[in-house]
Phi, psi and omega in degrees: 000316181296319180296322180297317178295323180296318179295319178296321180294318179295320179297317179297321179295317179298315180297320179294320179295316179298315180297317180296318179296319180296316180296320179294321180296318179293320181295325182267355183289140177274143179295149178294117183298326179291322177295320178297317178297322178296320178295317179294324177297319179294319178298316180291323180294336180282346181271116177246129184237152173078186180210164180107220181303141183274116184244130176248128175255125173248124184196198184251212183295336177296317180290326178290326183090045180302127177088355176230172177291148179306324181281004174254356182287151190301329182298338180293345181276349185283150174285157178096183176267106194256128171244154182234128170248089183241150176213119183299133178089356183270171180196195177289322183282143178300323184272009182294327183253142174281001184263025181090193183278090173245030181298161182302317182297317180296317178293321179296322181294336182266355182269155171270107187263000180300132177090353179284128182273331179204144176243126176255119179257119182239132175158194179127336181297322181282355176263000185297334179255014178260160181287150176304325180295318180292322177297314180297317180298319178295322179295315180298317178299321181294313180300319179295323180291327183278340179068223185263019180287144177300134185227142168237126177259127180247120184280179184279146175274167182278070180301130185302333184290332186258150177299130184300319183299323180292319179293318180297325179294319177295316179302314181297318181291319178296319179298319180292318179296318179295317181297323182295339181245008178069029181264133177301139180229137179241109177281140178245014183299329181262011179289129180262090182260156169256145191239162172287170180303339180286353177061025180232317184256138179295149171276179182307320179294321178296321177296323179296316179297314180299310183296319181294324180292317178292321182300321180299318180289320179297317179302316179298315182292321178293322179294317178297325182290326184264349182291131180296141178279141180291000000 
């Protein structure tokens, strides 16, 4: 009997130790950054703003509004009924994100694009450390996924955290790729944005400046698209 009680006591101690260790591990475990980015992407994607022409924004953390409220992110400044497909850390290149292939082309291929009047592609900062060949390949894949839909490509701004020359190189290549296919391109290299302390993401005022600049171009393109031909 005594031996039986001793075994039960040892078993209870072992189970308690395992449970305690598991709880501590869970309490100290860091959240999966890719899962967190996915959750934020979903939250931003659920926010639809405005009315009129249906505009889809495909972009990176700028489109999601990293560090600001979703309703402060720059796409809310655009005309039309705006939806956002954004994923922080993503870009044109397949290898831009450490979270697998969440490149613009792959995401565009998985979306239902029927009824979309214009697609605004924003990004390039996460492609600054990718090869020109990978950037070009990602751009071509994206254009093929979008088909003949009207597109505006918005290049990367000169975020203080990143080397200006690297950002300028991405801007130049995107401008050349867009020109080769007759796609409107909006360079943001001279945009004077204000940033959060991370010196990478715009603060609310920076998003307003960014959004208003893109909105002006989108408004022009939508007007040209609906204007009757003589």
